DRENNULUM-724808 format. One record per residue (C-alpha): x, y, z; residue in three letters; residue number from 1. Coordinates in Angstrom, 1 decimal. Layout:
BEGIN
{r {X, Y, Z}, "ala", NUM}
...
END
This chain:
BEGIN
{r {-11.8, 8.2, 3.0}, "met", 1}
{r {-11.6, 9.9, 6.4}, "gln", 2}
{r {-12.4, 13.6, 6.4}, "arg", 3}
{r {-10.6, 16.2, 8.5}, "arg", 4}
{r {-12.3, 19.0, 10.4}, "thr", 5}
{r {-11.3, 22.2, 8.7}, "ala", 6}
{r {-12.3, 24.6, 11.4}, "leu", 7}
{r {-10.9, 24.5, 14.9}, "arg", 8}
{r {-12.6, 25.8, 18.1}, "asn", 9}
{r {-10.1, 27.9, 19.9}, "ile", 10}
{r {-11.0, 29.2, 23.4}, "gly", 11}
{r {-14.6, 28.7, 22.6}, "gly", 12}
{r {-14.5, 31.1, 19.6}, "leu", 13}
{r {-14.7, 30.0, 16.0}, "leu", 14}
{r {-12.1, 31.8, 13.9}, "leu", 15}
{r {-13.5, 33.9, 11.0}, "leu", 16}
{r {-12.8, 32.7, 7.5}, "pro", 17}
{r {-10.9, 35.8, 6.6}, "ser", 18}
{r {-8.4, 35.1, 9.4}, "ile", 19}
{r {-8.2, 31.3, 9.3}, "ser", 20}
{r {-8.1, 30.7, 5.5}, "thr", 21}
{r {-4.3, 30.6, 5.2}, "ala", 22}
{r {-3.9, 28.4, 8.3}, "val", 23}
{r {-6.6, 26.0, 7.2}, "thr", 24}
{r {-5.0, 25.6, 3.7}, "val", 25}
{r {-1.6, 25.0, 5.3}, "ala", 26}
{r {-3.1, 22.4, 7.7}, "glu", 27}
{r {-4.7, 20.5, 4.9}, "gln", 28}
{r {-1.4, 19.6, 3.3}, "lys", 29}
{r {-0.2, 16.2, 4.3}, "pro", 30}
{r {3.3, 16.0, 5.9}, "val", 31}
{r {3.8, 12.5, 4.4}, "leu", 32}
{r {2.3, 10.3, 1.7}, "arg", 33}
{r {2.8, 6.5, 2.4}, "val", 34}
{r {2.2, 3.5, 0.2}, "ala", 35}
{r {1.4, 0.3, 2.1}, "his", 36}
{r {2.3, -2.8, 0.0}, "ile", 37}
{r {1.9, -6.3, 1.4}, "thr", 38}
{r {1.7, -9.9, 0.5}, "asp", 39}
{r {3.7, -9.8, -2.7}, "ile", 40}
{r {4.6, -13.5, -2.7}, "his", 41}
{r {7.1, -13.0, -5.5}, "leu", 42}
{r {8.4, -15.9, -7.6}, "lys", 43}
{r {9.3, -16.4, -11.2}, "asn", 44}
{r {5.8, -17.7, -12.2}, "asp", 45}
{r {2.3, -16.4, -13.0}, "phe", 46}
{r {3.8, -13.3, -14.5}, "gly", 47}
{r {4.4, -12.1, -11.0}, "ala", 48}
{r {7.7, -10.2, -11.6}, "pro", 49}
{r {6.2, -8.1, -14.4}, "gln", 50}
{r {3.0, -7.4, -12.3}, "lys", 51}
{r {5.0, -6.4, -9.2}, "phe", 52}
{r {7.1, -4.1, -11.3}, "ser", 53}
{r {3.9, -2.6, -12.6}, "lys", 54}
{r {2.7, -2.0, -9.0}, "cys", 55}
{r {6.0, -0.3, -8.1}, "leu", 56}
{r {5.8, 2.0, -11.2}, "his", 57}
{r {2.1, 2.8, -10.4}, "his", 58}
{r {2.7, 3.9, -6.9}, "leu", 59}
{r {5.6, 6.2, -8.0}, "gln", 60}
{r {3.3, 8.1, -10.4}, "gln", 61}
{r {1.0, 9.7, -7.8}, "his", 62}
{r {0.9, 13.4, -7.3}, "ser", 63}
{r {1.7, 14.4, -4.6}, "pro", 64}
{r {4.5, 11.8, -4.7}, "lys", 65}
{r {4.7, 8.9, -2.3}, "val", 66}
{r {7.5, 9.6, 0.2}, "asn", 67}
{r {7.6, 6.3, 2.0}, "leu", 68}
{r {6.8, 2.7, 1.3}, "val", 69}
{r {5.8, 0.4, 4.1}, "leu", 70}
{r {6.2, -3.2, 3.1}, "asn", 71}
{r {4.0, -5.4, 5.3}, "gly", 72}
{r {5.7, -8.7, 4.6}, "gly", 73}
{r {5.4, -12.0, 2.7}, "asp", 74}
{r {7.8, -10.6, 0.2}, "met", 75}
{r {8.7, -13.9, -1.4}, "val", 76}
{r {6.3, -16.7, -2.4}, "phe", 77}
{r {7.2, -19.0, 0.5}, "asp", 78}
{r {10.2, -19.9, 2.6}, "met", 79}
{r {8.5, -22.2, 5.1}, "asn", 80}
{r {9.2, -25.7, 3.6}, "lys", 81}
{r {11.4, -24.8, 0.6}, "glu", 82}
{r {15.0, -25.8, -0.1}, "asn", 83}
{r {17.7, -23.3, 0.0}, "ile", 84}
{r {18.2, -22.9, -3.8}, "ser", 85}
{r {14.5, -22.0, -4.3}, "thr", 86}
{r {14.7, -19.5, -1.4}, "ile", 87}
{r {17.8, -17.9, -2.8}, "asn", 88}
{r {16.2, -17.5, -6.2}, "asp", 89}
{r {13.0, -16.0, -4.8}, "gln", 90}
{r {14.9, -13.5, -2.6}, "trp", 91}
{r {17.3, -12.5, -5.4}, "lys", 92}
{r {14.3, -11.8, -7.7}, "leu", 93}
{r {12.6, -9.7, -5.0}, "phe", 94}
{r {15.7, -7.7, -4.1}, "met", 95}
{r {16.7, -7.1, -7.7}, "asp", 96}
{r {13.2, -6.0, -8.6}, "thr", 97}
{r {12.9, -3.5, -5.8}, "val", 98}
{r {16.4, -2.1, -6.5}, "lys", 99}
{r {15.8, -1.7, -10.2}, "asn", 100}
{r {12.2, -0.5, -10.2}, "glu", 101}
{r {11.8, 1.7, -7.1}, "ser", 102}
{r {13.7, 4.6, -5.6}, "asn", 103}
{r {11.5, 5.3, -2.6}, "ile", 104}
{r {12.6, 4.7, 1.0}, "gln", 105}
{r {11.1, 1.4, 2.1}, "thr", 106}
{r {10.7, 0.0, 5.6}, "gln", 107}
{r {10.1, -3.8, 6.0}, "tyr", 108}
{r {8.0, -6.0, 8.2}, "cys", 109}
{r {8.5, -9.8, 8.3}, "leu", 110}
{r {5.6, -12.0, 7.2}, "gly", 111}
{r {5.0, -15.6, 7.9}, "asn", 112}
{r {6.2, -16.6, 4.4}, "his", 113}
{r {9.5, -14.8, 5.0}, "asp", 114}
{r {10.6, -17.2, 7.7}, "ile", 115}
{r {12.5, -20.5, 7.2}, "trp", 116}
{r {10.8, -23.0, 9.4}, "trp", 117}
{r {11.8, -26.2, 7.6}, "asn", 118}
{r {12.0, -28.8, 10.4}, "glu", 119}
{r {14.9, -30.5, 8.6}, "asn", 120}
{r {16.9, -27.3, 8.8}, "ser", 121}
{r {16.8, -26.3, 12.5}, "lys", 122}
{r {20.5, -26.6, 12.9}, "ser", 123}
{r {21.2, -24.3, 9.9}, "asp", 124}
{r {22.5, -20.8, 10.7}, "ala", 125}
{r {19.7, -19.2, 8.7}, "phe", 126}
{r {16.9, -21.1, 10.4}, "tyr", 127}
{r {14.0, -18.9, 11.5}, "gly", 128}
{r {14.0, -15.2, 10.7}, "lys", 129}
{r {17.8, -14.6, 10.3}, "lys", 130}
{r {17.9, -15.2, 6.5}, "tyr", 131}
{r {15.2, -12.5, 5.8}, "ala", 132}
{r {16.6, -10.1, 8.3}, "met", 133}
{r {20.0, -10.4, 6.7}, "asp", 134}
{r {18.6, -9.7, 3.3}, "lys", 135}
{r {16.6, -6.7, 4.5}, "leu", 136}
{r {19.5, -5.5, 6.8}, "gln", 137}
{r {17.3, -5.6, 9.9}, "leu", 138}
{r {19.1, -5.7, 13.2}, "ala", 139}
{r {15.9, -6.8, 14.9}, "lys", 140}
{r {12.5, -8.0, 13.6}, "pro", 141}
{r {10.7, -5.2, 15.3}, "tyr", 142}
{r {11.8, -1.5, 15.5}, "tyr", 143}
{r {10.7, 2.1, 15.3}, "ser", 144}
{r {11.6, 5.2, 13.5}, "phe", 145}
{r {10.5, 8.9, 13.1}, "leu", 146}
{r {9.6, 10.6, 9.9}, "lys", 147}
{r {7.8, 13.9, 9.3}, "ala", 148}
{r {6.6, 14.2, 12.9}, "gly", 149}
{r {5.1, 10.7, 13.1}, "trp", 150}
{r {6.5, 7.7, 14.9}, "lys", 151}
{r {6.3, 4.4, 13.0}, "phe", 152}
{r {6.4, 1.2, 15.0}, "ile", 153}
{r {7.0, -2.0, 13.0}, "val", 154}
{r {6.1, -5.2, 14.9}, "leu", 155}
{r {7.1, -8.8, 14.5}, "asp", 156}
{r {3.8, -10.7, 14.7}, "ser", 157}
{r {4.7, -14.2, 13.5}, "thr", 158}
{r {5.9, -16.7, 16.1}, "his", 159}
{r {6.0, -20.5, 16.3}, "leu", 160}
{r {2.9, -22.1, 17.9}, "asp", 161}
{r {3.3, -24.3, 21.0}, "ile", 162}
{r {3.9, -27.4, 18.8}, "asp", 163}
{r {6.8, -25.7, 17.1}, "asn", 164}
{r {5.6, -26.6, 13.6}, "thr", 165}
{r {3.4, -23.8, 12.6}, "trp", 166}
{r {2.8, -20.1, 13.5}, "tyr", 167}
{r {0.4, -17.9, 15.5}, "ile", 168}
{r {0.1, -14.1, 15.7}, "gly", 169}
{r {1.4, -12.6, 18.9}, "lys", 170}
{r {4.1, -10.3, 20.2}, "leu", 171}
{r {5.5, -12.3, 23.1}, "gly", 172}
{r {6.5, -10.9, 26.5}, "glu", 173}
{r {9.8, -9.3, 25.4}, "glu", 174}
{r {8.4, -7.5, 22.4}, "gln", 175}
{r {5.3, -6.4, 24.2}, "phe", 176}
{r {7.4, -4.9, 27.0}, "asn", 177}
{r {9.5, -3.1, 24.3}, "trp", 178}
{r {6.3, -1.8, 22.7}, "leu", 179}
{r {5.0, -0.5, 26.0}, "ser", 180}
{r {8.3, 1.3, 26.7}, "glu", 181}
{r {8.4, 2.7, 23.2}, "glu", 182}
{r {4.9, 4.2, 23.6}, "leu", 183}
{r {5.8, 5.6, 27.1}, "lys", 184}
{r {8.8, 7.3, 25.6}, "ala", 185}
{r {6.9, 8.9, 22.8}, "thr", 186}
{r {5.6, 12.4, 23.4}, "pro", 187}
{r {1.8, 12.6, 23.6}, "lys", 188}
{r {1.6, 15.1, 20.8}, "glu", 189}
{r {3.5, 12.7, 18.4}, "thr", 190}
{r {1.0, 10.6, 16.4}, "pro", 191}
{r {1.9, 6.9, 16.0}, "val", 192}
{r {1.4, 4.5, 13.1}, "leu", 193}
{r {1.9, 0.7, 13.8}, "val", 194}
{r {2.5, -1.9, 11.1}, "met", 195}
{r {2.2, -5.6, 11.6}, "ser", 196}
{r {1.9, -8.5, 9.2}, "his", 197}
{r {-0.9, -10.3, 10.9}, "ile", 198}
{r {-3.8, -8.1, 11.8}, "pro", 199}
{r {-4.2, -7.0, 15.4}, "ile", 200}
{r {-7.9, -6.6, 14.9}, "leu", 201}
{r {-10.0, -7.5, 11.9}, "thr", 202}
{r {-13.6, -8.4, 10.9}, "ala", 203}
{r {-12.4, -10.5, 7.9}, "leu", 204}
{r {-12.3, -13.7, 9.8}, "leu", 205}
{r {-16.1, -13.7, 9.7}, "met", 206}
{r {-16.2, -13.9, 5.9}, "ile", 207}
{r {-16.5, -17.7, 5.4}, "glu", 208}
{r {-18.7, -19.9, 3.3}, "asp", 209}
{r {-21.3, -22.3, 4.7}, "asp", 210}
{r {-21.4, -21.0, 8.3}, "ile", 211}
{r {-24.2, -22.6, 10.3}, "val", 212}
{r {-23.9, -21.2, 13.8}, "asn", 213}
{r {-20.3, -20.2, 14.5}, "lys", 214}
{r {-17.1, -19.0, 12.9}, "trp", 215}
{r {-13.6, -20.4, 13.1}, "thr", 216}
{r {-10.9, -18.0, 14.1}, "met", 217}
{r {-7.4, -19.4, 14.0}, "leu", 218}
{r {-4.4, -17.9, 15.9}, "gly", 219}
{r {-2.5, -17.7, 12.7}, "gly", 220}
{r {-5.1, -15.3, 11.1}, "asp", 221}
{r {-5.3, -12.6, 13.8}, "met", 222}
{r {-3.2, -11.7, 16.9}, "his", 223}
{r {-3.9, -13.9, 19.8}, "thr", 224}
{r {-3.0, -11.1, 22.2}, "asp", 225}
{r {-5.4, -8.6, 20.7}, "thr", 226}
{r {-7.1, -7.6, 24.0}, "ala", 227}
{r {-3.7, -6.9, 25.6}, "lys", 228}
{r {-2.5, -4.8, 22.8}, "ile", 229}
{r {-5.8, -2.8, 22.5}, "ile", 230}
{r {-5.6, -2.1, 26.3}, "asn", 231}
{r {-2.1, -0.8, 25.8}, "leu", 232}
{r {-3.2, 1.5, 22.9}, "phe", 233}
{r {-6.1, 2.7, 25.1}, "tyr", 234}
{r {-3.5, 4.2, 27.4}, "gln", 235}
{r {-1.8, 6.0, 24.5}, "his", 236}
{r {-4.4, 8.0, 22.5}, "pro", 237}
{r {-1.7, 9.1, 20.1}, "asn", 238}
{r {-1.8, 5.7, 18.5}, "val", 239}
{r {-3.9, 6.5, 15.4}, "lys", 240}
{r {-3.5, 3.8, 12.8}, "leu", 241}
{r {-2.5, 0.1, 12.6}, "cys", 242}
{r {-1.7, -1.3, 9.2}, "leu", 243}
{r {-1.6, -5.1, 8.4}, "ser", 244}
{r {-2.0, -7.5, 5.6}, "gly", 245}
{r {-1.8, -11.3, 5.6}, "his", 246}
{r {-5.4, -12.1, 4.8}, "leu", 247}
{r {-5.2, -10.8, 1.1}, "his", 248}
{r {-8.5, -8.9, 1.7}, "met", 249}
{r {-9.3, -5.3, 2.8}, "arg", 250}
{r {-11.2, -4.1, 5.8}, "asp", 251}
{r {-11.2, -1.3, 8.3}, "lys", 252}
{r {-12.2, -1.5, 11.9}, "val", 253}
{r {-12.3, 1.6, 14.1}, "val", 254}
{r {-12.2, 0.8, 17.9}, "tyr", 255}
{r {-11.4, 3.2, 20.8}, "asn", 256}
{r {-10.2, 5.8, 18.4}, "gly", 257}
{r {-7.7, 3.6, 16.6}, "val", 258}
{r {-8.2, 2.6, 13.0}, "thr", 259}
{r {-7.1, -1.0, 12.2}, "tyr", 260}
{r {-6.7, -1.1, 8.5}, "leu", 261}
{r {-6.0, -4.5, 6.8}, "cys", 262}
{r {-5.1, -3.9, 3.1}, "asn", 263}
{r {-5.4, -6.3, 0.2}, "gly", 264}
{r {-2.4, -8.1, -1.3}, "ala", 265}
{r {-0.2, -6.9, -4.2}, "val", 266}
{r {-0.5, -10.5, -5.4}, "ser", 267}
{r {-4.3, -10.7, -4.9}, "gly", 268}
{r {-5.1, -14.4, -4.7}, "ala", 269}
{r {-1.4, -15.4, -5.0}, "trp", 270}
{r {-1.3, -14.0, -8.6}, "trp", 271}
{r {-4.5, -15.8, -9.6}, "lys", 272}
{r {-6.9, -12.9, -9.6}, "gly", 273}
{r {-9.0, -11.4, -6.8}, "asn", 274}
{r {-9.1, -12.8, -3.3}, "arg", 275}
{r {-12.8, -12.9, -2.9}, "arg", 276}
{r {-14.0, -9.3, -3.6}, "glu", 277}
{r {-10.6, -7.7, -3.1}, "thr", 278}
{r {-8.5, -7.1, -6.2}, "ala", 279}
{r {-4.7, -6.8, -6.2}, "pro", 280}
{r {-3.6, -3.4, -4.9}, "gly", 281}
{r {-2.0, -1.4, -2.2}, "tyr", 282}
{r {-2.9, 1.2, 0.4}, "gly", 283}
{r {-2.3, 4.9, -0.1}, "leu", 284}
{r {-2.2, 7.0, 3.0}, "ile", 285}
{r {-1.8, 10.8, 3.6}, "asp", 286}
{r {-0.6, 11.6, 7.1}, "leu", 287}
{r {-1.2, 15.0, 8.6}, "phe", 288}
{r {0.6, 16.9, 11.4}, "ala", 289}
{r {-2.3, 16.8, 13.8}, "asp", 290}
{r {-2.5, 12.9, 13.8}, "gly", 291}
{r {-5.3, 12.6, 11.3}, "thr", 292}
{r {-5.0, 10.8, 8.0}, "phe", 293}
{r {-6.8, 10.0, 4.7}, "glu", 294}
{r {-6.5, 6.6, 3.1}, "glu", 295}
{r {-7.6, 4.7, 0.1}, "ser", 296}
{r {-7.1, 1.3, -1.6}, "tyr", 297}
{r {-5.6, 1.5, -5.0}, "val", 298}
{r {-5.8, -1.1, -7.8}, "asn", 299}
{r {-2.9, -1.0, -10.1}, "tyr", 300}
END
């Protein structure tokens, strides 16, 4: 858990405890508590509905209470190659469960399994991201919002590969330009939290079995425009935290003052236990007014 500096150096003088105690205590209170849930992969199998309900109940029992849920995508088990009746059933189960079991504001990010890329359905009105966007009432697959003095930027990181049959992680020119303008328009004193489904930067791709002399890193496992995004963030030091999922494992990489936090999956290994050493769970993050934060991974 990241620790915050309790004392501030003001004008080269260290404030005396008798003067600064009240200020310090006030500063230590988070302005927002966030739960980051990702990779739920909900279907009516494996006891998944009951386990997801348990997760939602668990995150609502914290004290202080969770004020905001950030859902990092892969909400349903899979849309990619399924027929419409199966997709309808999975989405109904997901939406009903969230409606009945949680009363916390939730913001959504699309995952690769929330997209209908069935080659036989390209002419359908719901082909691609439209189906999920309609269900989640999203006007666009990427957007921003303000809450408690923080700016939240939700990215759309899943796009068709050059062969138009599978996906890679990237923003694309239009979204990257939007992100650049969004950061330019954000006051420097406003801290920024970014959420994507696919990690922008992660060390998890090096966790493989039977490696001889090299690792395989696929464009569907991490953003392919990582260097470009990192360079953009370098120009905006108020970008503090990037959340992701997708890999069903947890790691934290700190680079150039930005923390890239990939959290484990609510579903673990697709409802079949741990994904390697990462048990099913969710991220719990306390955000502070000065742009610092404390975070932990919670098993439910």
